[in-house]
All heavy atoms as an XYZ file, in Angstrom:
896
protein
N      13.452      8.447     -3.615
C      13.433      7.380     -2.698
C      11.962      6.934     -2.529
O      11.713      5.736     -2.282
C      13.897      7.756     -1.365
C      13.900      6.690     -0.279
S      14.280      7.133      1.343
C      12.816      7.472      2.109
N      10.948      7.779     -2.691
C       9.591      7.317     -2.331
C       8.766      7.065     -3.530
O       7.583      6.792     -3.352
C       8.889      8.390     -1.446
O       8.925      9.787     -2.324
C       9.511      8.721     -0.191
N       9.354      7.085     -4.716
C       8.558      6.614     -5.889
C       7.924      5.257     -5.692
O       6.784      4.922     -6.109
C       9.387      6.572     -7.134
C       9.737      8.009     -7.596
O       9.099      9.018     -7.184
O      10.617      8.167     -8.431
N       8.585      4.371     -4.947
C       8.151      3.051     -4.730
C       6.825      3.019     -4.032
O       5.953      2.125     -4.345
C       9.185      2.219     -3.937
S       9.727      2.859     -2.447
N       6.523      3.992     -3.192
C       5.247      4.020     -2.467
C       4.212      4.380     -3.590
O       3.108      3.738     -3.442
C       5.251      5.095     -1.354
C       6.050      4.597     -0.086
C       6.446      5.777      0.690
C       5.323      3.548      0.614
N       4.304      5.350     -4.348
C       3.386      5.597     -5.358
C       3.010      4.403     -6.347
O       1.960      4.138     -6.590
C       3.891      6.850     -6.234
C       3.932      8.084     -5.457
N       2.666      8.846     -5.316
C       4.806      8.826     -4.884
C       3.033      9.931     -4.552
N       4.419      9.955     -4.361
N       4.160      3.749     -6.696
C       4.022      2.645     -7.451
C       3.181      1.508     -6.837
O       2.283      0.867     -7.347
C       5.400      2.101     -7.943
O       6.107      3.068     -8.616
C       5.258      0.862     -8.836
N       3.517      1.247     -5.593
C       2.802      0.052     -4.861
C       1.352      0.414     -4.678
O       0.614     -0.471     -4.925
C       3.546     -0.098     -3.564
C       2.976     -1.287     -2.698
C       3.539     -2.538     -3.288
C       3.334     -1.183     -1.243
N       1.004      1.547     -4.270
C      -0.405      1.867     -4.069
C      -1.175      1.917     -5.366
O      -2.281      1.688     -5.429
C      -0.590      3.044     -3.138
C      -0.414      2.591     -1.707
C       0.821      3.068     -1.002
C      -1.262      1.798     -1.028
C       0.953      2.706      0.203
C      -1.072      1.508      0.341
C       0.114      1.897      0.914
N      -0.489      2.266     -6.423
C      -1.140      2.441     -7.804
C      -1.580      0.988     -8.123
O      -2.535      0.844     -8.975
C      -0.325      3.076     -8.762
O       0.759      2.222     -9.210
N      -0.889     -0.019     -7.776
C      -1.262     -1.361     -8.038
C      -2.700     -1.835     -7.517
O      -3.250     -2.747     -8.054
C      -0.165     -2.360     -7.584
N      -2.969     -1.223     -6.482
C      -4.306     -1.550     -5.716
C      -5.461     -1.360     -6.700
O      -6.480     -2.079     -6.560
C      -4.519     -0.765     -4.593
C      -3.678     -1.122     -3.341
C      -2.303     -1.266     -3.254
C      -4.152     -1.637     -2.089
N      -1.951     -1.720     -2.045
C      -2.980     -1.916     -1.325
C      -5.427     -1.798     -1.544
C      -3.053     -2.341     -0.048
C      -5.538     -2.234     -0.190
C      -4.315     -2.554      0.557
N      -5.354     -0.538     -7.649
C      -6.568     -0.191     -8.535
C      -6.441     -0.910     -9.828
O      -7.306     -0.764    -10.762
N      -5.373     -1.643    -10.163
C      -5.145     -2.357    -11.337
C      -6.136     -3.576    -11.484
O      -6.322     -4.250    -10.549
C      -3.751     -2.959    -11.478
C      -2.714     -1.830    -11.682
C      -2.776     -1.196    -13.092
O      -3.477     -1.722    -14.070
O      -2.224     -0.065    -13.334
N      -6.831     -3.609    -12.656
C      -7.686     -4.743    -12.848
C      -7.027     -6.023    -13.184
O      -7.436     -7.112    -12.831
C      -8.723     -4.297    -13.987
C      -9.560     -3.164    -13.604
C     -10.480     -2.799    -14.878
C     -10.548     -3.316    -12.378
N      -5.898     -5.899    -13.907
C      -5.127     -7.080    -14.275
C      -4.145     -7.589    -13.239
O      -3.408     -6.854    -12.589
C      -4.337     -6.709    -15.605
O      -3.294     -7.553    -15.739
N      -4.230     -8.989    -12.964
C      -3.337     -9.465    -11.966
C      -1.906     -9.181    -12.386
O      -0.979     -9.001    -11.571
C      -3.654    -10.964    -12.039
C      -5.048    -10.994    -12.430
C      -5.278     -9.971    -13.426
N      -1.684     -9.306    -13.708
C      -0.247     -9.202    -14.215
C       0.154     -7.689    -14.004
O       1.415     -7.537    -13.561
C      -0.245     -9.395    -15.729
C      -0.480    -10.922    -15.974
C      -1.960    -11.284    -16.077
O      -2.810    -10.374    -16.114
O      -2.223    -12.465    -16.051
N      -0.660     -6.741    -14.200
C      -0.263     -5.339    -13.925
C      -0.018     -5.106    -12.468
O       0.959     -4.383    -12.079
C      -1.280     -4.438    -14.448
N      -0.789     -5.726    -11.562
C      -0.574     -5.660    -10.147
C       0.671     -6.171     -9.732
O       1.406     -5.586     -9.057
C      -1.678     -6.240     -9.471
C      -3.062     -5.460     -9.300
C      -3.970     -6.036     -8.282
N      -4.357     -7.502     -8.583
C      -5.390     -7.847     -9.284
N      -6.060     -6.930     -9.893
N      -5.615     -9.127     -9.451
N       0.961     -7.338    -10.324
C       2.341     -7.985     -9.999
C       3.479     -7.140    -10.581
O       4.488     -7.070     -9.749
C       2.238     -9.368    -10.562
N       3.416     -6.625    -11.718
C       4.485     -5.818    -12.268
C       4.771     -4.621    -11.327
O       5.991     -4.267    -11.048
C       4.162     -5.413    -13.667
O       4.058     -6.574    -14.472
C       5.201     -4.508    -14.218
N       3.729     -3.984    -10.907
C       3.992     -2.786    -10.120
C       4.461     -3.124     -8.805
O       5.348     -2.446     -8.188
C       2.629     -1.941    -10.034
C       2.313     -1.219    -11.286
C       1.108     -0.358    -11.109
C       0.777      0.497    -12.421
N      -0.256      1.438    -12.172
N       3.874     -4.207     -8.186
C       4.389     -4.691     -6.929
C       5.934     -5.074     -6.938
O       6.647     -4.656     -6.066
C       3.413     -5.899     -6.485
O       2.198     -5.342     -6.284
C       3.944     -6.391     -4.984
N       6.183     -5.816     -7.998
C       7.653     -6.242     -8.168
C       8.629     -4.944     -8.269
O       9.650     -5.053     -7.743
C       7.820     -7.132     -9.282
C       7.144     -8.531     -9.085
O       6.814     -8.848     -7.970
O       6.921     -9.181    -10.142
N       8.078     -3.934     -8.885
C       8.888     -2.675     -9.103
C       9.063     -1.965     -7.716
O       9.989     -1.108     -7.609
C       8.251     -1.755    -10.017
N       8.181     -2.281     -6.746
C       8.154     -1.419     -5.578
C       8.692     -2.147     -4.292
O       9.125     -1.432     -3.425
C       6.765     -0.990     -5.337
N       8.707     -3.434     -4.282
C       9.055     -4.134     -3.013
C      10.412     -4.817     -3.097
O      10.806     -5.088     -4.207
C       7.977     -5.072     -2.568
C       7.831     -6.246     -3.463
C       6.638     -4.352     -2.351
C       6.951     -7.440     -2.960
N      11.133     -4.972     -2.053
C      12.428     -5.601     -1.996
C      12.221     -7.159     -1.985
O      11.121     -7.667     -1.904
N      13.339     -7.778     -1.821
C      13.376     -9.214     -1.868
C      12.679     -9.849     -0.652
O      12.017    -10.924     -0.639
C      14.820     -9.803     -1.868
C      15.506     -9.543     -3.238
O      14.844     -9.342     -4.301
O      16.749     -9.431     -3.220
N      12.765     -9.110      0.507
C      11.926     -9.498      1.664
C      10.947     -8.372      1.760
O      11.266     -7.172      1.673
C      12.859     -9.689      2.884
O      13.492     -8.426      3.175
C      13.957    -10.844      2.616
N       9.715     -8.762      2.252
C       8.671     -7.778      2.300
C       7.746     -8.156      3.376
O       7.248     -9.325      3.520
C       7.881     -7.615      0.873
C       6.784     -6.615      0.995
C       7.031     -5.326      1.107
C       5.514     -7.088      0.870
C       6.125     -4.355      1.139
C       4.489     -6.017      0.839
C       4.795     -4.728      1.027
N       7.440     -7.286      4.275
C       6.543     -7.488      5.451
C       5.510     -6.366      5.256
O       5.762     -5.141      5.080
C       7.420     -7.285      6.783
C       6.452     -7.235      8.046
C       6.240     -8.383      8.768
C       5.983     -6.013      8.469
C       5.466     -8.412      9.795
C       5.091     -6.123      9.730
C       4.931     -7.170     10.295
O       4.123     -7.172     11.511
N       4.274     -6.747      5.539
C       3.072     -5.726      5.346
C       2.068     -5.988      6.442
O       1.755     -7.211      6.725
C       2.474     -5.918      3.983
C       1.260     -5.037      3.844
C       1.479     -3.758      3.438
C      -0.082     -5.598      4.113
C       0.292     -2.890      3.320
C      -1.124     -4.656      3.891
C      -0.991     -3.452      3.538
O      -2.024     -2.564      3.353
N       1.618     -5.007      7.074
C       0.556     -5.179      8.070
C      -0.312     -3.923      8.065
O       0.053     -2.765      7.785
C       1.115     -5.244      9.560
N      -1.701     -4.262      8.156
C      -2.570     -3.132      8.203
C      -3.834     -3.552      9.031
O      -3.956     -4.765      9.177
C      -2.976     -2.487      6.863
C      -4.010     -3.192      5.971
O      -4.836     -3.950      6.622
O      -4.014     -2.928      4.772
N      -4.680     -2.617      9.372
C      -5.831     -2.942     10.265
C      -6.788     -4.036      9.590
O      -7.536     -4.629     10.357
C      -6.511     -1.720     10.621
C      -5.806     -0.635      9.790
C      -4.663     -1.235      9.076
N      -6.830     -4.142      8.362
C      -7.832     -4.993      7.644
C      -7.271     -6.460      7.465
O      -7.952     -7.297      7.039
C      -8.335     -4.339      6.375
C      -9.086     -3.171      6.663
O     -10.011     -3.151      7.444
N      -8.805     -2.108      6.032
N      -5.880     -6.457      7.581
C      -5.269     -7.818      7.272
C      -5.436     -8.580      8.597
O      -5.091     -8.182      9.687
C      -3.790     -7.741      7.003
N      -5.833     -9.767      8.566
C      -6.012    -10.640      9.692
C      -4.770    -10.970     10.458
O      -4.695    -11.171     11.712
C      -6.656    -11.958      9.326
C      -6.436    -12.025      7.866
C      -6.314    -10.626      7.382
N      -3.546    -10.884      9.724
C      -2.284    -11.111     10.302
C      -1.351    -10.527      9.406
O      -1.566    -10.157      8.270
C      -1.977    -12.588     10.417
N      -0.064    -10.222      9.985
C       0.973     -9.589      9.050
C       1.136    -10.565      7.892
O       1.065    -11.783      7.957
C       2.180     -9.573      9.950
C       1.681     -9.514     11.332
C       0.387    -10.395     11.318
N       1.579     -9.974      6.799
C       1.766    -10.557      5.457
C       3.276    -10.561      5.286
O       3.911     -9.583      5.359
C       0.975     -9.893      4.272
C      -0.548     -9.958      4.612
C       1.475    -10.329      2.982
C      -1.340     -9.108      3.628
N       3.737    -11.709      4.861
C       5.130    -11.934      4.552
C       5.302    -12.264      3.049
O       4.854    -13.268      2.712
C       5.880    -12.908      5.393
C       5.774    -12.549      6.954
N       6.768    -11.830      7.567
C       4.851    -12.829      7.868
C       6.370    -11.644      8.821
N       5.187    -12.253      9.036
N       5.913    -11.465      2.311
C       6.327    -11.718      0.849
C       5.351    -11.354     -0.103
O       4.100    -10.976      0.217
N       5.742    -11.386     -1.347
C       5.109    -10.843     -2.571
C       3.757    -11.669     -2.771
O       2.748    -10.989     -3.025
C       6.062    -11.025     -3.690
C       5.406    -10.850     -5.079
C       6.319    -11.460     -6.135
N       5.834    -11.063     -7.394
C       5.079    -11.852     -8.224
N       4.656    -12.976     -7.642
N       4.672    -11.479     -9.345
N       3.753    -12.968     -2.867
C       2.602    -13.669     -3.294
C       1.376    -13.467     -2.213
O       0.364    -13.214     -2.675
C       2.898    -15.137     -3.316
C       3.847    -15.420     -4.543
O       3.952    -14.690     -5.442
O       4.448    -16.498     -4.529
N       1.753    -13.497     -0.958
C       0.679    -13.198      0.025
C       0.071    -11.765     -0.050
O      -1.093    -11.550     -0.051
C       1.139    -13.554      1.373
C       1.288    -15.005      1.593
O       0.789    -15.864      0.839
O       1.932    -15.440      2.605
N       0.996    -10.879     -0.341
C       0.611     -9.474     -0.541
C      -0.315     -9.353     -1.737
O      -1.380     -8.659     -1.766
C       1.801     -8.511     -0.584
C       1.494     -7.166     -0.897
C       0.936     -6.375      0.083
C       1.542     -6.544     -2.185
C       0.562     -5.051     -0.106
C       1.190     -5.238     -2.436
C       0.691     -4.475     -1.345
O       0.275     -3.223     -1.623
N       0.070     -9.943     -2.909
C      -0.738     -9.866     -4.120
C      -2.138    -10.551     -3.862
O      -3.123    -10.026     -4.362
C      -0.011    -10.604     -5.197
C       1.132     -9.769     -5.943
C       1.990    -10.623     -6.846
C       0.655     -8.489     -6.568
N      -2.199    -11.542     -3.131
C      -3.582    -12.153     -2.776
C      -4.324    -11.223     -1.968
O      -5.480    -11.131     -2.141
C      -3.278    -13.565     -2.060
N      -3.625    -10.544     -1.055
C      -4.397     -9.562     -0.228
C      -4.879     -8.393     -1.072
O      -6.179     -8.064     -0.855
C      -3.400     -9.087      0.877
C      -4.118     -8.053      1.729
C      -5.078     -8.478      2.824
C      -3.749     -6.692      1.622
C      -5.636     -7.552      3.554
C      -4.342     -5.759      2.552
C      -5.336     -6.174      3.478
O      -5.910     -5.288      4.290
N      -4.163     -7.790     -1.965
C      -4.800     -6.702     -2.741
C      -5.735     -7.246     -3.675
O      -6.630     -6.453     -4.156
C      -3.700     -5.752     -3.382
C      -2.742     -6.379     -4.224
C      -2.872     -5.108     -2.186
C      -1.776     -5.402     -5.062
N      -5.647     -8.483     -4.201
C      -6.702     -9.078     -5.074
C      -8.008     -9.051     -4.321
O      -9.085     -8.685     -4.797
C      -6.307    -10.448     -5.478
C      -7.421    -11.234     -6.167
C      -7.724    -10.641     -7.546
O      -6.680    -10.433     -8.421
N      -8.974    -10.402     -7.850
N      -7.906     -9.358     -3.011
C      -9.159     -9.408     -2.108
C      -9.747     -7.954     -2.083
O     -10.949     -7.803     -2.223
C      -8.851     -9.881     -0.764
C      -9.899    -10.040      0.165
S      -9.516    -10.602      1.847
C      -8.395     -9.238      2.372
N      -8.857     -7.041     -1.932
C      -9.425     -5.596     -1.906
C     -10.146     -5.353     -3.242
O     -11.264     -4.806     -3.184
C      -8.185     -4.654     -1.816
C      -8.536     -3.158     -1.997
C      -9.120     -2.437     -1.082
C      -8.219     -2.599     -3.216
C      -9.335     -1.110     -1.225
C      -8.409     -1.185     -3.529
C      -9.080     -0.436     -2.354
N      -9.631     -5.698     -4.361
C     -10.283     -5.517     -5.618
C     -11.589     -6.194     -5.770
O     -12.616     -5.817     -6.408
N     -11.541     -7.370     -5.228
C     -12.852     -8.308     -5.384
C     -13.916     -7.765     -4.439
O     -15.097     -7.726     -4.827
C     -12.436     -9.762     -4.877
C     -11.577    -10.456     -5.827
O     -11.380    -10.093     -6.916
O     -11.062    -11.571     -5.409
N     -13.576     -7.128     -3.309
C     -14.560     -6.635     -2.338
C     -15.056     -5.199     -2.828
O     -16.108     -4.886     -2.510
C     -13.948     -6.518     -0.920
C     -13.758     -7.789     -0.288
S     -13.046     -7.855      1.282
C     -13.208     -6.182      1.957
N     -14.169     -4.548     -3.487
C     -14.530     -3.122     -3.881
C     -14.108     -2.879     -5.403
O     -13.171     -2.220     -5.680
C     -13.955     -2.075     -2.992
N     -14.800     -3.517     -6.368
C     -14.481     -3.310     -7.695
C     -14.353     -1.984     -8.091
O     -15.288     -1.170     -7.788
C     -15.602     -4.095     -8.386
C     -16.198     -5.046     -7.474
C     -16.073     -4.362     -6.184
N     -13.261     -1.527     -8.827
C     -13.186     -0.252     -9.348
C     -12.508      0.624     -8.245
O     -12.123      1.766     -8.675
N     -12.251      0.230     -7.109
C     -11.641      1.041     -6.030
C     -10.219      1.228     -6.395
O      -9.569      0.469     -7.074
C     -11.804      0.412     -4.682
N      -9.718      2.403     -5.873
C      -8.292      2.794     -6.151
C      -7.607      3.227     -4.825
O      -8.318      3.504     -3.879
C      -8.159      3.906     -7.225
O      -8.885      5.080     -6.728
C      -8.703      3.413     -8.491
N      -6.290      3.333     -4.861
C      -5.604      3.880     -3.711
C      -4.580      4.722     -4.311
O      -3.921      4.367     -5.408
C      -4.898      2.715     -2.901
N      -4.225      5.932     -3.647
C      -3.264      6.800     -4.175
C      -2.590      7.515     -3.015
O      -3.230      7.819     -2.055
C      -3.771      7.775     -5.150
C      -4.589      8.846     -4.551
C      -5.228      9.720     -5.678
N      -6.024     10.829     -4.943
C      -5.698     12.080     -4.741
N      -4.413     12.370     -5.055
N      -6.358     12.914     -4.095
N      -1.262      7.650     -3.097
C      -0.515      8.480     -2.059
C      -0.798      9.857     -2.246
O      -0.591     10.461     -3.418
C       0.886      8.152     -2.198
C       1.737      8.937     -1.240
C       1.211      6.675     -1.936
N      -1.219     10.600     -1.216
C      -1.619     12.019     -1.316
C      -0.481     12.864     -0.538
O      -0.422     14.004     -0.809
C      -2.938     12.363     -0.811
C      -3.947     11.626     -1.787
C      -3.257     11.843      0.641
N       0.360     12.294      0.268
C       1.297     12.968      1.071
C       2.432     12.006      1.550
O       2.113     10.872      1.883
C       0.681     13.773      2.137
O       1.742     14.366      2.949
N       3.652     12.503      1.433
C       4.762     11.633      1.991
C       5.751     12.591      2.646
O       6.073     13.609      2.189
C       5.503     10.913      0.853
C       4.701      9.975      0.074
C       6.740     10.328      1.306
C       5.377      9.250     -1.054
N       6.297     12.061      3.789
C       7.406     12.733      4.352
C       8.495     11.633      4.603
O       8.030     10.449      4.867
C       7.033     13.362      5.723
O       6.428     12.525      6.566
N       9.745     11.862      4.405
C      10.734     10.802      4.580
C      11.963     11.228      5.296
O      12.276     12.451      5.275
C      11.040     10.221      3.180
C      11.450     11.313      2.223
C      12.927     11.266      2.044
O      13.715     10.570      2.575
O      13.424     12.308      1.261
N      12.719     10.381      5.905
C      13.855     10.654      6.536
C      14.716      9.370      6.704
O      14.210      8.328      7.157
C      13.634     11.229      7.889
C      14.780     11.642      8.732
C      14.787     13.188      8.739
C      15.892     13.666      9.647
N      16.308     14.987      9.283
N      15.961      9.336      6.306
C      16.861      8.250      6.563
C      16.425      6.940      6.303
O      16.513      5.900      6.965
C      17.283      8.281      8.074
C      17.985      9.470      8.474
N      19.092     10.121      7.973
C      17.616     10.394      9.566
C      19.311     11.202      8.575
N      18.415     11.437      9.495
N      15.709      6.780      5.048
C      15.264      5.445      4.672
C      13.894      4.996      5.158
O      13.539      3.843      5.047
N      13.213      5.985      5.843
C      11.938      5.733      6.474
C      10.967      6.645      5.809
O      11.322      7.864      5.565
C      11.824      5.784      7.918
C      12.884      4.912      8.665
N      12.823      3.633      8.739
C      14.097      5.299      9.088
C      13.877      3.081      9.312
N      14.654      4.212      9.599
N       9.690      6.366      5.683
C       8.708      7.241      5.013
C       7.397      7.114      5.743
O       7.075      5.960      6.292
C       8.537      7.008      3.541
N       6.651      8.165      5.788
C       5.269      8.221      6.312
C       4.408      8.648      5.136
O       4.727      9.646      4.654
C       5.062      9.127      7.473
C       3.616      9.278      7.874
C       3.409     10.258      8.990
N       3.893     11.641      8.460
C       4.007     12.627      9.319
N       3.801     12.593     10.606
N       4.348     13.836      8.730
N       3.454      7.859      4.697
C       2.576      8.205      3.540
C       1.068      8.327      4.091
O       0.717      7.396      4.723
C       2.763      7.136      2.466
N       0.460      9.246      3.512
C      -0.945      9.343      3.733
C      -1.607      8.756      2.420
O      -1.164      9.285      1.295
C      -1.450     10.766      3.875
O      -0.826     11.315      5.088
C      -2.940     10.856      4.092
N      -2.458      7.789      2.454
C      -3.092      7.191      1.304
C      -4.475      7.332      1.380
O      -5.192      7.173      2.412
C      -2.594      5.624      1.286
C      -3.345      4.993      0.102
C      -1.153      5.477      1.266
N      -5.085      7.760      0.159
C      -6.559      7.799      0.130
C      -6.935      6.598     -0.701
O      -6.507      6.264     -1.838
C      -6.906      9.098     -0.708
C      -8.420      9.139     -0.851
C      -8.893     10.375     -1.677
O      -8.014     10.951     -2.498
O     -10.001     10.826     -1.490
N      -7.894      5.904     -0.168
C      -8.622      4.704     -0.755
C     -10.014      5.322     -1.180
O     -10.877      5.653     -0.407
C      -8.708      3.602      0.214
C      -7.449      3.030      0.606
C      -6.918      3.541      1.768
C      -6.913      2.009     -0.031
C      -5.602      2.993      2.156
C      -5.676      1.435      0.357
C      -5.069      1.990      1.433
N     -10.225      5.233     -2.576
C     -11.409      5.682     -3.179
C     -12.242      4.508     -3.519
O     -11.871      3.732     -4.469
C     -11.123      6.618     -4.403
C     -12.510      7.087     -4.984
C     -10.403      7.854     -3.983
N     -13.279      4.287     -2.853
C     -14.199      3.131     -3.040
C     -15.033      3.313     -4.220
O     -15.308      2.484     -5.032
C     -14.806      2.693     -1.706
C     -13.889      2.649     -0.572
C     -15.735      1.358     -1.846
C     -12.676      1.672     -0.611
N     -15.720      4.444     -4.136
C     -16.606      4.906     -5.364
C     -16.626      6.367     -5.175
O     -16.080      7.044     -4.261
C     -17.995      4.192     -5.212
C     -18.725      4.568     -3.928
O     -18.789      5.710     -3.455
N     -19.201      3.518     -3.264
N     -17.344      7.062     -6.119
C     -17.462      8.522     -6.166
C     -18.007      9.160     -4.944
O     -17.675     10.267     -4.702
C     -18.215      8.945     -7.389
C     -19.703      8.739     -7.242
C     -20.480      9.294     -8.576
C     -21.903      8.959     -8.468
N     -22.629     10.095     -7.954
N     -18.630      8.490     -4.031
C     -19.235      9.019     -2.813
C     -18.544      8.492     -1.547
O     -18.872      8.958     -0.475
C     -20.713      8.643     -2.764
C     -21.558      9.221     -3.896
O     -21.180     10.378     -4.231
O     -22.438      8.511     -4.390
N     -17.511      7.708     -1.713
C     -16.958      7.163     -0.455
C     -15.429      6.926     -0.654
O     -14.881      6.388     -1.618
C     -17.494      5.691     -0.201
C     -16.998      5.044      1.058
S     -17.926      3.429      1.186
C     -17.047      2.861      2.655
N     -14.737      7.585      0.335
C     -13.246      7.379      0.362
C     -12.872      7.313      1.874
O     -13.620      7.852      2.684
C     -12.432      8.405     -0.417
O     -12.621      9.584      0.137
N     -11.626      6.789      2.094
C     -11.072      6.872      3.472
C      -9.554      7.043      3.304
O      -9.032      6.739      2.294
C     -11.494      5.547      4.204
C     -10.877      4.341      3.663
C     -11.461      3.102      4.359
O     -12.595      3.066      4.743
N     -10.554      2.096      4.406
N      -8.979      7.549      4.419
C      -7.587      7.781      4.385
C      -6.923      6.838      5.380
O      -7.515      6.302      6.467
C      -7.253      9.194      4.920
C      -7.629     10.200      3.852
C      -8.864     10.767      3.830
C      -6.709     10.572      2.854
C      -9.183     11.682      2.757
C      -7.052     11.423      1.801
C      -8.324     12.051      1.826
N      -5.598      6.524      5.206
C      -4.802      5.803      6.149
C      -3.448      6.272      6.092
O      -3.031      7.074      5.218
N      -2.776      5.957      7.246
C      -1.325      6.379      7.378
C      -0.503      5.093      7.290
O      -0.812      4.114      7.862
C      -1.153      6.952      8.694
C      -1.786      8.396      8.877
C      -0.740      9.451      8.297
O       0.307      9.691      8.773
N      -1.371     10.107      7.255
N       0.575      5.193      6.496
C       1.481      4.042      6.272
C       2.992      4.456      6.505
O       3.417      5.531      6.299
C       1.410      3.490      4.863
C       0.166      2.805      4.625
C      -1.092      3.413      4.314
C       0.149      1.282      4.633
C      -2.256      2.682      4.145
C      -1.003      0.637      4.474
C      -2.269      1.308      4.135
O      -3.271      0.656      4.040
N       3.551      3.649      7.387
C       4.980      3.749      7.688
C       5.782      2.772      6.998
O       5.607      1.519      7.068
C       5.158      3.732      9.247
C       4.350      4.796      9.891
C       3.003      4.628     10.145
C       4.971      6.124     10.032
C       2.378      5.722     10.679
C       4.260      7.086     10.673
C       2.821      6.922     11.022
N       6.852      3.260      6.239
C       7.657      2.298      5.323
C       9.049      2.305      5.648
O       9.653      3.382      6.053
C       7.383      2.661      3.920
N       9.718      1.189      5.688
C      11.244      1.106      5.538
C      11.547      0.887      4.082
O      10.969     -0.092      3.464
C      11.662     -0.002      6.370
C      11.488      0.076      7.901
O      11.268      1.354      8.374
O      11.437     -0.803      8.592
N      12.471      1.712      3.610
C      12.849      1.651      2.178
C      14.321      1.468      2.084
O      15.130      2.222      2.763
C      12.411      2.917      1.472
C      10.892      3.066      1.629
C      12.829      2.871      0.006
C      10.332      4.442      1.078
N      14.770      0.433      1.268
C      16.197      0.232      1.094
C      16.486      0.021     -0.363
O      15.789     -0.779     -1.024
C      16.598     -1.104      1.829
C      18.041     -1.405      1.723
C      18.432     -2.639      2.438
C      19.933     -2.860      2.374
N      20.359     -4.090      3.030
N      17.458      0.824     -0.899
C      17.796      0.848     -2.320
C      16.505      0.983     -3.174
O      16.369      0.368     -4.232
C      18.427     -0.525     -2.700
C      19.633     -0.765     -1.894
O      20.464      0.189     -1.635
O      19.986     -1.964     -1.503
N      15.693      1.920     -2.716
C      14.510      2.251     -3.450
C      13.252      1.332     -3.510
O      12.394      1.434     -4.266
N      13.299      0.305     -2.683
C      12.385     -0.707     -2.571
C      11.858     -0.809     -1.172
O      12.544     -0.661     -0.184
C      12.915     -2.039     -2.897
C      13.518     -2.187     -4.413
C      12.419     -2.602     -5.364
C      13.116     -2.718     -6.673
N      12.385     -3.683     -7.579
N      10.599     -0.989     -1.010
C       9.936     -1.168      0.303
C      10.137     -2.472      0.876
O      10.067     -3.553      0.316
C       8.364     -0.909      0.234
C       8.115      0.481     -0.385
C       7.778     -1.001      1.631
C       6.772      0.550     -0.926
N      10.760     -2.584      2.075
C      11.070     -3.775      2.845
C       9.969     -4.062      3.850
O       9.754     -5.221      4.278
C      12.462     -3.865      3.431
O      12.539     -2.769      4.327
C      13.439     -3.785      2.225
N       9.374     -2.970      4.495
C       8.452     -3.167      5.553
C       7.500     -2.029      5.343
O       7.834     -0.799      5.135
C       9.030     -3.182      6.868
C       8.017     -3.394      7.951
C       8.794     -3.557      9.351
N       9.275     -2.250      9.715
C       9.428     -1.949     11.012
N       9.061     -2.776     11.988
N       9.936     -0.852     11.318
N       6.132     -2.360      5.433
C       5.127     -1.339      5.283
C       3.996     -1.682      6.362
O       3.358     -2.795      6.330
C       4.472     -1.350      3.877
C       3.513     -0.229      3.551
C       4.085      1.101      3.546
C       2.907     -0.535      2.085
N       3.727     -0.707      7.264
C       2.795     -0.830      8.345
C       1.688      0.264      8.222
O       2.069      1.514      8.198
C       3.377     -0.838      9.668
C       4.453     -1.880      9.725
C       2.393     -0.906     10.712
C       5.395     -1.889     10.865
N       0.349     -0.096      8.084
C      -0.559      0.912      7.851
C      -1.582      0.917      9.004
O      -1.791      0.031      9.882
N      -2.159      2.165      9.254
C      -3.166      2.440     10.194
C      -4.335      3.184      9.552
O      -4.105      3.994      8.738
C      -2.494      3.306     11.352
C      -1.409      2.668     12.108
C      -0.119      2.719     11.565
C      -1.665      2.011     13.243
C       0.920      2.138     12.296
C      -0.587      1.357     13.878
C       0.722      1.463     13.446
N      -5.499      2.808     10.014
C      -6.712      3.445      9.510
C      -6.733      4.833      9.967
O      -6.389      5.178     11.138
C      -7.904      2.763      9.914
N      -7.369      5.768      9.133
C      -7.592      7.142      9.605
C      -6.184      7.990      9.634
O      -5.263      7.538      9.185
N      -6.416      9.079     10.238
C      -5.287     10.068     10.208
C      -4.647     10.198     11.513
O      -3.797     11.123     11.799
C      -5.740     11.451      9.656
C      -6.272     11.325      8.285
S      -4.982     10.829      7.045
C      -3.909     12.167      7.224
N      -5.010      9.382     12.440
C      -4.397      9.509     13.845
C      -4.937     10.648     14.658
O      -4.346     11.285     15.371
N      -6.275     10.882     14.522
C      -6.857     11.963     15.171
C      -6.942     11.835     16.694
O      -7.057     10.642     17.223
C      -8.427     12.070     14.711
C      -8.639     12.249     13.339
C      -8.641     10.979     12.473
O      -8.448      9.898     12.966
O      -8.890     11.124     11.193
N      -6.627     12.860     17.430
C      -6.616     12.813     18.858
C      -7.966     12.412     19.317
O      -9.068     12.816     18.854
C      -6.245     14.206     19.442
C      -6.198     14.997     18.149
C      -6.419     14.245     16.984
N      -8.055     11.684     20.506
C      -9.275     11.264     21.055
C      -9.620     12.131     22.325
O      -8.933     12.808     22.793
C      -9.318      9.812     21.503
O      -8.204      9.625     22.354
C      -9.052      8.885     20.342
């Protein structure tokens, strides 16, 4: 059920727009909602999402994203994702996904690991 999350985040490091689109199409459903702390507003749909991850690649050439941990239950998943900007800089985020028929329909991200304050 959670292969789609690995596929989606692997698209973030793809240099080719076609490869990013192919991986994204394999991972998301017909309707797709995405929100994270760096997006100025929630993103609706494939094309706006692809434009957003293109911006990530433009701002941090060579950066990658990979899922390092997943827990799932009843069509929902929580993923810890590591964003590697360069060999000396990385950051983690938590993502919560709704998955239907093996495809992500909603993905909401938060910076960091939710450390207590």
